[in-house]
Residue, then its C-alpha position, 0 to 999 in steps of 0.5 A: m467373488i469374481e464380481q467382487l474382484a472385478a469391482q475392486a480392480a476397477i476401483a484400484m484402476d480409478n484410484a490410480r488414474l486419479f492419483e496420476q491426475a493429481e500428480w499432473a495437476q500438482t506438477e502444473l501448479k508448481r510450474s505455473n507458480g514458478e512462472l508467475r514468480r519469475v514474471n513478478q520478479d521481472l515486473e518488480t525489476f522493471a518498475y524499480s529500474a524505470s522509477h530509478d533511472l528516469h529521475e536523472p533525465l527529469r532532473t535535467i529537464s527541471i534544472s534546464a527549465q529553471l535556468l531558462e526561467r532565471s536567465c530569460g525571465e523578464e524577456l519571456t512573454e506571458e505565454s512562454a512563462s506559462f509553458l515553463r511553469s507547466i514544465l516545472q509542475g509536470t516534472d515535479r509531479m512525475n518525480t513524485l509519481l516515480s518516488d511513490l512507484l519506487t516505494y510501492t515496488k519495495a513494499t511488494k518484495y517479501t522480507e526475508g526470514p520470519p517476522p520478529a515480535v515487535e511492540s506495535e505501540s513503540v512502532l506507533r510512537q516512532v511514526l508519530e515522531t516522524l509525522n511531528v510536523p504535519i501533526k503540529e501544522a494541523d493541530a491534530v490529536v492522535t490517541w491510542d489504546t494499549l497496543p499488543l506485541v505483533h509478529l511483523h517486520e517493524g519497517r512494514l508496520s511503520q509504513v502502514f501506520q504512517n500511511l493511514i495516519s497521514n491520510a487521516i490528517k490530509y483528508r481532514g474536515k473543518d474540525i481539529p483532526r482526531v485519530h484513534i488507534s485501537v485493536q481487538e483479537r478476533d479468533a487468531w487475528l489481531v484487528f487494528s482500527v484507525a478511526d478519524n473525524g475527516i471528510g469521509i468516503d462514499r461507500r461506493y468507493a470502498d474497494q476502489i481506494f485501494g487501487l494503484f494511483k486511484r484518487l477520489h479528489s483533484r491534486e489541487d485539493y489534496p496533493g499526492s499520487g494516491i498510492g498509500l493505501a495500495i502500499c498498505q494492502r500489499i504489505i498486509e497481504q504479505y502476512g496473510g491478513r487484509i485491510w478494508l474500510e470498516k465504516s465511513s460516510p461523507g462528512e462523518g469520518s472513516t475507520f480503516c481496519f487491518s488484520v494480522p496474525a496474532r501468532v507466528r504461522 
């Protein structure tokens, strides 16, 4: 009996020690999460302020360069005119980067409240109206299956659709661009697929393309800052889902997939 009591006492002491350690670990986790949340908020505030406040001096530089070009255009040497063109191109590119950074910063902020139920097909139709000009210019054909009700904030789903479809049109091949949107339910997830017949992507870069400002082509060939997929990834991850390159190969088109919960969690 004495041995049994001693063994039970030892087990009780071990349990108490483990419980104390678990409480300490939980407290440390809460503290770390709080610090990480504050750091993220500070970074978001800095990125927002920087991207917003830098537009004004860039606008001043651009206007000054344009005025100088107009007033002294005939008197400028070829070298001076080339410098001015470089200044204007640089300010335009910086303005684009700042605008995209501001968009990314807004996309990283969590939307307050639970996501409402929205008709994803209705959201897609609105996106296609927004992209009406580039779709017509490229003679693109966009088709889709019957799309379900989803529990996402409408603006966020719209951003995802718009970025993926815009990329499919931008990175088109010689044939008429064709984009098809479909969806399947897998377990408790709705998996959307956006397939195109564009130039395709080497599978070696399947993860790299979701990085911030990551580009696989020159700006001369395909303009843009390379932030669209990073925005899509941030949005989808906020709802617990993920986005990935399902299949692709150079010259054979690409299929991007993203998953969102089939029901409110």
